[in-house]
N, CA, C and O atoms as CSV, one atom per row, in Angstrom:
chain,resi,resn,atom,element,x,y,z
A,1,MET,N,N,122.402,121.239,161.793
A,1,MET,CA,C,121.323,120.954,162.733
A,1,MET,C,C,120.301,122.082,162.739
A,1,MET,O,O,119.102,121.833,162.870
A,2,MET,N,N,120.762,123.308,162.599
A,2,MET,CA,C,119.848,124.436,162.601
A,2,MET,C,C,118.907,124.394,161.397
A,2,MET,O,O,117.745,124.785,161.507
A,3,ASN,N,N,119.403,123.921,160.244
A,3,ASN,CA,C,118.568,123.835,159.051
A,3,ASN,C,C,117.418,122.860,159.244
A,3,ASN,O,O,116.320,123.081,158.732
A,4,ARG,N,N,117.662,121.791,159.973
A,4,ARG,CA,C,116.617,120.814,160.215
A,4,ARG,C,C,115.483,121.436,161.027
A,4,ARG,O,O,114.313,121.182,160.743
A,5,CYS,N,N,115.810,122.239,162.022
A,5,CYS,CA,C,114.792,122.918,162.824
A,5,CYS,C,C,114.027,123.926,161.979
A,5,CYS,O,O,112.811,124.060,162.117
A,6,ARG,N,N,114.734,124.632,161.108
A,6,ARG,CA,C,114.085,125.626,160.259
A,6,ARG,C,C,113.096,124.938,159.319
A,6,ARG,O,O,111.990,125.439,159.114
A,7,ASN,N,N,113.480,123.799,158.747
A,7,ASN,CA,C,112.595,123.069,157.857
A,7,ASN,C,C,111.388,122.508,158.604
A,7,ASN,O,O,110.287,122.440,158.057
A,8,PHE,N,N,111.602,122.109,159.851
A,8,PHE,CA,C,110.504,121.568,160.650
A,8,PHE,C,C,109.444,122.638,160.912
A,8,PHE,O,O,108.252,122.340,160.973
A,9,MET,N,N,109.890,123.884,161.064
A,9,MET,CA,C,108.963,124.957,161.377
A,9,MET,C,C,108.282,125.539,160.131
A,9,MET,O,O,107.478,126.465,160.242
A,10,GLU,N,N,108.595,125.009,158.967
A,10,GLU,CA,C,107.968,125.478,157.743
A,10,GLU,C,C,106.515,125.018,157.708
A,10,GLU,O,O,106.215,123.868,158.028
A,11,ILE,N,N,105.629,125.905,157.325
A,11,ILE,CA,C,104.201,125.579,157.269
A,11,ILE,C,C,103.875,125.026,155.885
A,11,ILE,O,O,104.164,125.662,154.871
A,12,VAL,N,N,103.276,123.850,155.851
A,12,VAL,CA,C,102.874,123.212,154.596
A,12,VAL,C,C,101.413,123.588,154.334
A,12,VAL,O,O,100.546,123.255,155.143
A,13,PRO,N,N,101.118,124.274,153.222
A,13,PRO,CA,C,99.759,124.774,152.974
A,13,PRO,C,C,98.673,123.695,152.934
A,13,PRO,O,O,97.538,123.953,153.336
A,14,GLU,N,N,99.000,122.506,152.461
A,14,GLU,CA,C,97.982,121.457,152.299
A,14,GLU,C,C,97.720,120.675,153.581
A,14,GLU,O,O,96.767,119.898,153.636
A,15,ARG,N,N,98.525,120.857,154.594
A,15,ARG,CA,C,98.444,120.040,155.806
A,15,ARG,C,C,97.510,120.667,156.838
A,15,ARG,O,O,97.361,121.887,156.900
A,16,LEU,N,N,96.882,119.809,157.650
A,16,LEU,CA,C,96.094,120.265,158.795
A,16,LEU,C,C,96.973,120.235,160.037
A,16,LEU,O,O,97.739,119.292,160.238
A,17,TYR,N,N,96.863,121.261,160.868
A,17,TYR,CA,C,97.663,121.375,162.085
A,17,TYR,C,C,96.751,121.409,163.307
A,17,TYR,O,O,95.655,121.967,163.262
A,18,SER,N,N,97.217,120.808,164.395
A,18,SER,CA,C,96.478,120.836,165.656
A,18,SER,C,C,96.660,122.201,166.315
A,18,SER,O,O,97.426,123.032,165.826
A,19,VAL,N,N,95.966,122.429,167.410
A,19,VAL,CA,C,96.081,123.687,168.146
A,19,VAL,C,C,97.519,123.879,168.638
A,19,VAL,O,O,98.079,124.967,168.501
A,20,SER,N,N,98.108,122.846,169.201
A,20,SER,CA,C,99.477,122.943,169.709
A,20,SER,C,C,100.480,123.207,168.598
A,20,SER,O,O,101.395,124.013,168.764
A,21,GLU,N,N,100.312,122.532,167.467
A,21,GLU,CA,C,101.215,122.749,166.338
A,21,GLU,C,C,101.071,124.161,165.782
A,21,GLU,O,O,102.067,124.813,165.468
A,22,ALA,N,N,99.829,124.632,165.660
A,22,ALA,CA,C,99.587,125.987,165.158
A,22,ALA,C,C,100.207,127.020,166.090
A,22,ALA,O,O,100.796,128.000,165.632
A,23,ALA,N,N,100.077,126.804,167.393
A,23,ALA,CA,C,100.662,127.727,168.368
A,23,ALA,C,C,102.178,127.774,168.218
A,23,ALA,O,O,102.775,128.850,168.248
A,24,ARG,N,N,102.788,126.630,168.061
A,24,ARG,CA,C,104.244,126.580,167.905
A,24,ARG,C,C,104.676,127.276,166.622
A,24,ARG,O,O,105.674,127.997,166.619
A,25,LEU,N,N,103.943,127.071,165.538
A,25,LEU,CA,C,104.303,127.681,164.259
A,25,LEU,C,C,104.106,129.194,164.261
A,25,LEU,O,O,104.855,129.922,163.609
A,26,LEU,N,N,103.095,129.669,164.997
A,26,LEU,CA,C,102.850,131.110,165.068
A,26,LEU,C,C,103.656,131.778,166.171
A,26,LEU,O,O,103.730,133.005,166.238
A,27,GLY,N,N,104.264,130.966,167.042
A,27,GLY,CA,C,105.097,131.519,168.100
A,27,GLY,C,C,104.308,132.093,169.265
A,27,GLY,O,O,104.737,133.052,169.906
A,28,VAL,N,N,103.147,131.496,169.535
A,28,VAL,CA,C,102.303,131.954,170.639
A,28,VAL,C,C,101.928,130.771,171.524
A,28,VAL,O,O,102.206,129.620,171.186
A,29,HIS,N,N,101.294,131.059,172.660
A,29,HIS,CA,C,100.829,130.016,173.565
A,29,HIS,C,C,99.569,129.367,172.992
A,29,HIS,O,O,98.838,129.982,172.215
A,30,ARG,N,N,99.332,128.144,173.378
A,30,ARG,CA,C,98.155,127.402,172.916
A,30,ARG,C,C,96.856,128.136,173.246
A,30,ARG,O,O,95.930,128.142,172.436
A,31,CYS,N,N,96.779,128.747,174.409
A,31,CYS,CA,C,95.568,129.491,174.802
A,31,CYS,C,C,95.340,130.714,173.918
A,31,CYS,O,O,94.201,131.136,173.718
A,32,THR,N,N,96.415,131.278,173.395
A,32,THR,CA,C,96.301,132.442,172.515
A,32,THR,C,C,95.634,132.059,171.202
A,32,THR,O,O,94.970,132.892,170.586
A,33,ILE,N,N,95.794,130.832,170.769
A,33,ILE,CA,C,95.136,130.359,169.545
A,33,ILE,C,C,93.621,130.460,169.710
A,33,ILE,O,O,92.928,130.880,168.783
A,34,TYR,N,N,93.100,130.081,170.878
A,34,TYR,CA,C,91.660,130.181,171.114
A,34,TYR,C,C,91.198,131.636,171.116
A,34,TYR,O,O,90.075,131.931,170.709
A,35,THR,N,N,92.057,132.541,171.571
A,35,THR,CA,C,91.746,133.969,171.519
A,35,THR,C,C,91.700,134.431,170.071
A,35,THR,O,O,90.811,135.196,169.696
A,36,TYR,N,N,92.646,133.978,169.253
A,36,TYR,CA,C,92.670,134.351,167.843
A,36,TYR,C,C,91.422,133.863,167.110
A,36,TYR,O,O,90.944,134.530,166.193
A,37,ILE,N,N,90.894,132.715,167.503
A,37,ILE,CA,C,89.684,132.175,166.875
A,37,ILE,C,C,88.496,133.105,167.112
A,37,ILE,O,O,87.649,133.269,166.234
A,38,SER,N,N,88.432,133.712,168.298
A,38,SER,CA,C,87.270,134.519,168.656
A,38,SER,C,C,87.454,136.020,168.415
A,38,SER,O,O,86.639,136.820,168.873
A,39,LEU,N,N,88.512,136.408,167.703
A,39,LEU,CA,C,88.708,137.828,167.401
A,39,LEU,C,C,87.567,138.331,166.515
A,39,LEU,O,O,87.253,137.703,165.503
A,40,PRO,N,N,86.947,139.450,166.878
A,40,PRO,CA,C,85.813,139.934,166.075
A,40,PRO,C,C,86.227,140.512,164.715
A,40,PRO,O,O,85.506,140.346,163.732
A,41,GLU,N,N,87.382,141.186,164.652
A,41,GLU,CA,C,87.757,141.845,163.398
A,41,GLU,C,C,88.416,140.912,162.386
A,41,GLU,O,O,88.247,141.101,161.181
A,42,ARG,N,N,89.157,139.919,162.843
A,42,ARG,CA,C,89.854,139.002,161.928
A,42,ARG,C,C,90.092,137.669,162.624
A,42,ARG,O,O,91.204,137.403,163.080
A,43,PRO,N,N,89.061,136.824,162.713
A,43,PRO,CA,C,89.242,135.538,163.412
A,43,PRO,C,C,90.108,134.567,162.613
A,43,PRO,O,O,90.129,134.594,161.383
A,44,LEU,N,N,90.817,133.714,163.338
A,44,LEU,CA,C,91.627,132.668,162.723
A,44,LEU,C,C,90.698,131.537,162.281
A,44,LEU,O,O,90.040,130.926,163.123
A,45,PRO,N,N,90.628,131.242,160.974
A,45,PRO,CA,C,89.740,130.169,160.493
A,45,PRO,C,C,90.211,128.797,160.972
A,45,PRO,O,O,91.409,128.535,161.074
A,46,PHE,N,N,89.247,127.932,161.262
A,46,PHE,CA,C,89.571,126.585,161.723
A,46,PHE,C,C,88.585,125.587,161.150
A,46,PHE,O,O,87.538,125.958,160.619
A,47,VAL,N,N,88.937,124.309,161.266
A,47,VAL,CA,C,88.095,123.205,160.830
A,47,VAL,C,C,87.859,122.317,162.043
A,47,VAL,O,O,88.806,121.960,162.744
A,48,ARG,N,N,86.608,121.959,162.295
A,48,ARG,CA,C,86.303,121.053,163.399
A,48,ARG,C,C,86.207,119.641,162.844
A,48,ARG,O,O,85.385,119.364,161.971
A,49,GLN,N,N,87.053,118.746,163.356
A,49,GLN,CA,C,87.041,117.357,162.903
A,49,GLN,C,C,85.819,116.667,163.481
A,49,GLN,O,O,85.586,116.721,164.689
A,50,THR,N,N,85.038,116.022,162.631
A,50,THR,CA,C,83.761,115.440,163.050
A,50,THR,C,C,83.916,114.243,163.985
A,50,THR,O,O,83.120,114.075,164.908
A,51,GLN,N,N,84.921,113.420,163.759
A,51,GLN,CA,C,85.050,112.210,164.569
A,51,GLN,C,C,85.529,112.483,165.986
A,51,GLN,O,O,85.254,111.687,166.884
A,52,SER,N,N,86.244,113.593,166.216
A,52,SER,CA,C,86.792,113.816,167.553
A,52,SER,C,C,86.477,115.192,168.133
A,52,SER,O,O,86.856,115.470,169.271
A,53,ASP,N,N,85.797,116.057,167.391
A,53,ASP,CA,C,85.473,117.422,167.815
A,53,ASP,C,C,86.709,118.260,168.125
A,53,ASP,O,O,86.620,119.246,168.856
A,54,ARG,N,N,87.855,117.880,167.579
A,54,ARG,CA,C,89.078,118.671,167.764
A,54,ARG,C,C,89.156,119.732,166.684
A,54,ARG,O,O,88.609,119.578,165.592
A,55,LEU,N,N,89.846,120.811,167.012
A,55,LEU,CA,C,90.038,121.878,166.051
A,55,LEU,C,C,91.312,121.641,165.263
A,55,LEU,O,O,92.320,121.194,165.810
A,56,SER,N,N,91.260,121.945,163.977
A,56,SER,CA,C,92.426,121.856,163.110
A,56,SER,C,C,92.508,123.129,162.295
A,56,SER,O,O,91.515,123.830,162.098
A,57,PHE,N,N,93.710,123.414,161.826
A,57,PHE,CA,C,93.946,124.619,161.056
A,57,PHE,C,C,94.637,124.253,159.758
A,57,PHE,O,O,95.645,123.546,159.759
A,58,GLN,N,N,94.096,124.735,158.654
A,58,GLN,CA,C,94.699,124.504,157.342
A,58,GLN,C,C,95.981,125.315,157.258
A,58,GLN,O,O,96.008,126.478,157.659
A,59,GLY,N,N,97.039,124.712,156.742
A,59,GLY,CA,C,98.329,125.381,156.639
A,59,GLY,C,C,98.256,126.689,155.872
A,59,GLY,O,O,98.903,127.667,156.249
A,60,ALA,N,N,97.470,126.716,154.793
A,60,ALA,CA,C,97.335,127.928,153.985
A,60,ALA,C,C,96.723,129.063,154.805
A,60,ALA,O,O,97.115,130.220,154.649
A,61,GLU,N,N,95.763,128.738,155.679
A,61,GLU,CA,C,95.134,129.755,156.532
A,61,GLU,C,C,96.125,130.288,157.559
A,61,GLU,O,O,96.120,131.480,157.867
A,62,LEU,N,N,96.970,129.414,158.087
A,62,LEU,CA,C,97.993,129.856,159.046
A,62,LEU,C,C,98.998,130.788,158.372
A,62,LEU,O,O,99.422,131.783,158.959
A,63,ILE,N,N,99.370,130.464,157.152
A,63,ILE,CA,C,100.302,131.316,156.412
A,63,ILE,C,C,99.689,132.691,156.176
A,63,ILE,O,O,100.348,133.713,156.369
A,64,ALA,N,N,98.416,132.712,155.756
A,64,ALA,CA,C,97.737,133.984,155.493
A,64,ALA,C,C,97.593,134.800,156.775
A,64,ALA,O,O,97.796,136.015,156.765
A,65,PHE,N,N,97.244,134.138,157.875
A,65,PHE,CA,C,97.061,134.827,159.157
A,65,PHE,C,C,98.383,135.402,159.640
A,65,PHE,O,O,98.433,136.527,160.137
A,66,LYS,N,N,99.455,134.625,159.494
A,66,LYS,CA,C,100.771,135.075,159.946
A,66,LYS,C,C,101.309,136.210,159.065
A,66,LYS,O,O,101.914,137.155,159.570
A,67,SER,N,N,101.090,136.117,157.767
A,67,SER,CA,C,101.601,137.152,156.862
A,67,SER,C,C,100.826,138.456,156.995
A,67,SER,O,O,101.367,139.524,156.711
A,68,ALA,N,N,99.570,138.387,157.420
A,68,ALA,CA,C,98.769,139.603,157.631
A,68,ALA,C,C,99.173,140.317,158.908
A,68,ALA,O,O,98.782,141.462,159.136
A,69,GLY,N,N,99.948,139.651,159.731
A,69,GLY,CA,C,100.400,140.250,160.987
A,69,GLY,C,C,99.579,139.728,162.151
A,69,GLY,O,O,98.349,139.768,162.129
A,70,LEU,N,N,100.267,139.242,163.158
A,70,LEU,CA,C,99.577,138.720,164.330
A,70,LEU,C,C,99.016,139.877,165.136
A,70,LEU,O,O,99.615,140.952,165.171
A,71,PRO,N,N,97.872,139.678,165.787
A,71,PRO,CA,C,97.306,140.730,166.629
A,71,PRO,C,C,98.271,141.133,167.739
A,71,PRO,O,O,99.174,140.379,168.101
A,72,LYS,N,N,98.065,142.318,168.262
A,72,LYS,CA,C,98.921,142.843,169.316
A,72,LYS,C,C,98.870,141.944,170.537
A,72,LYS,O,O,97.799,141.498,170.947
A,73,LYS,N,N,100.053,141.678,171.122
A,73,LYS,CA,C,100.115,140.825,172.289
A,73,LYS,C,C,99.793,141.635,173.537
A,73,LYS,O,O,99.896,142.862,173.542
A,74,GLY,N,N,99.409,140.943,174.576
A,74,GLY,CA,C,99.160,141.591,175.860
A,74,GLY,C,C,97.736,141.370,176.339
A,74,GLY,O,O,96.834,141.049,175.565
A,75,ARG,N,N,97.571,141.547,177.607
A,75,ARG,CA,C,96.254,141.367,178.204
A,75,ARG,C,C,95.425,142.624,178.002
A,75,ARG,O,O,95.941,143.740,177.945
A,76,LYS,N,N,94.126,142.402,177.898
A,76,LYS,CA,C,93.209,143.527,177.796
A,76,LYS,C,C,92.868,143.975,179.212
A,76,LYS,O,O,92.379,143.186,180.020
A,77,ARG,N,N,93.120,145.205,179.498
A,77,ARG,CA,C,92.837,145.758,180.823
A,77,ARG,C,C,91.452,146.365,180.839
A,77,ARG,O,O,91.003,146.953,179.855
A,78,LYS,N,N,90.777,146.214,181.972
A,78,LYS,CA,C,89.430,146.783,182.122
A,78,LYS,C,C,89.500,148.188,182.651
A,78,LYS,O,O,88.466,148.828,182.842
């Protein structure tokens, strides 16, 4: 049963992922994905679907972003 979960969490480079799916695969909250998109030094690339204006993420981009190391977690204090 554990192998099935591991295979489910595998990122397929050719596939498009929704915000929720990308968050689950990267191990972060859905709102954190929007923060990653707007990072000035290394933004997470996305594709905007024309018919629905939803954001999608190419699997290959998620793999590259994850392998480069996720940004430091935590809130920015003023």
